[in-house]
C-alpha positions as CSV (number, residue, x, y, z in Angstrom):
1,M,186.9,109.8,183.1
2,S,187.3,113.7,182.5
3,R,187.8,115.6,179.6
4,A,191.7,116.1,180.4
5,E,192.1,112.7,181.5
6,K,190.6,111.8,178.2
7,L,193.2,114.3,176.3
8,L,196.1,112.8,178.2
9,E,195.1,109.6,176.8
10,K,195.0,110.6,173.6
11,M,198.2,112.5,173.9
12,R,200.1,109.6,174.8
13,R,198.7,107.6,171.8
14,N,199.4,110.4,169.3
15,P,201.7,113.9,170.4
16,R,200.8,115.6,167.0
17,D,198.6,118.4,166.6
18,W,198.0,119.6,170.2
19,R,197.6,123.3,170.8
20,I,198.9,124.9,174.3
21,E,195.3,125.4,175.9
22,D,195.0,121.5,175.6
23,L,198.3,121.2,177.6
24,V,197.3,123.6,180.2
25,Q,194.3,121.8,180.8
26,V,196.0,118.5,181.4
27,A,198.6,120.5,183.7
28,A,195.8,121.8,185.8
29,R,194.2,118.5,186.4
30,Q,197.9,116.7,186.8
31,G,198.8,119.3,189.4
32,L,201.5,121.0,187.6
33,Q,202.3,124.3,187.9
34,V,201.9,126.9,184.6
35,R,203.6,130.1,184.4
36,N,202.9,132.4,181.3
37,D,204.9,136.1,182.1
38,G,203.2,137.5,178.9
39,G,205.8,135.7,176.2
40,S,205.0,133.5,173.8
41,D,206.5,130.4,175.7
42,Y,204.2,128.6,178.5
43,I,206.7,127.0,181.4
44,F,205.4,124.0,183.3
45,S,206.9,122.8,186.4
46,A,205.9,120.4,189.3
47,P,206.4,120.4,193.3
48,G,209.2,118.1,194.1
49,V,210.4,117.4,190.5
50,D,213.7,119.4,189.5
51,L,212.6,119.9,185.9
52,H,211.2,123.0,184.3
53,L,209.7,122.6,180.6
54,S,209.5,125.6,178.3
55,I,206.9,125.4,175.6
56,P,206.2,128.0,172.4
57,S,202.9,128.5,172.2
58,R,202.6,128.3,168.5
59,R,200.1,125.8,167.1
60,P,200.3,123.2,166.5
61,I,202.9,122.1,169.2
62,K,205.7,120.0,167.6
63,P,205.4,116.5,168.9
64,I,208.9,116.6,170.6
65,Y,207.5,119.2,173.5
66,V,204.4,117.3,173.8
67,E,206.8,114.0,174.5
68,R,208.5,116.0,177.1
69,F,205.5,117.4,178.7
70,L,204.4,113.6,178.9
71,A,207.6,112.7,180.3
72,L,207.0,115.5,183.2
73,I,203.8,114.3,184.3
74,E,205.1,111.0,184.9
75,R,208.2,112.3,186.7
76,A,205.4,114.3,189.1
77,T,203.3,111.3,189.5
78,S,206.0,109.0,190.0
79,T,207.4,111.5,192.6
80,E,204.4,111.6,194.1
81,L,204.1,107.8,194.5
82,E,207.4,107.3,196.1
83,P,207.7,107.1,200.0
84,S,209.2,110.1,201.7
């Protein structure tokens, strides 16, 4: 199990006290697109999912943003599994 997969499991168990670097690492492993245009927010999106998530990079990240991030990953992975 990779470090990103371990982080994802830990996030699912406890959405508190995460850093933006952790979310970026997990997003890269899960195939999400990450964008930061030089501001304080990171934008996460997934191909085939019509949801974009903007997360402020302040530390620690509030649990609601981590929960939304996990929901985006769930939608992205379920979209990949559905037949076209």
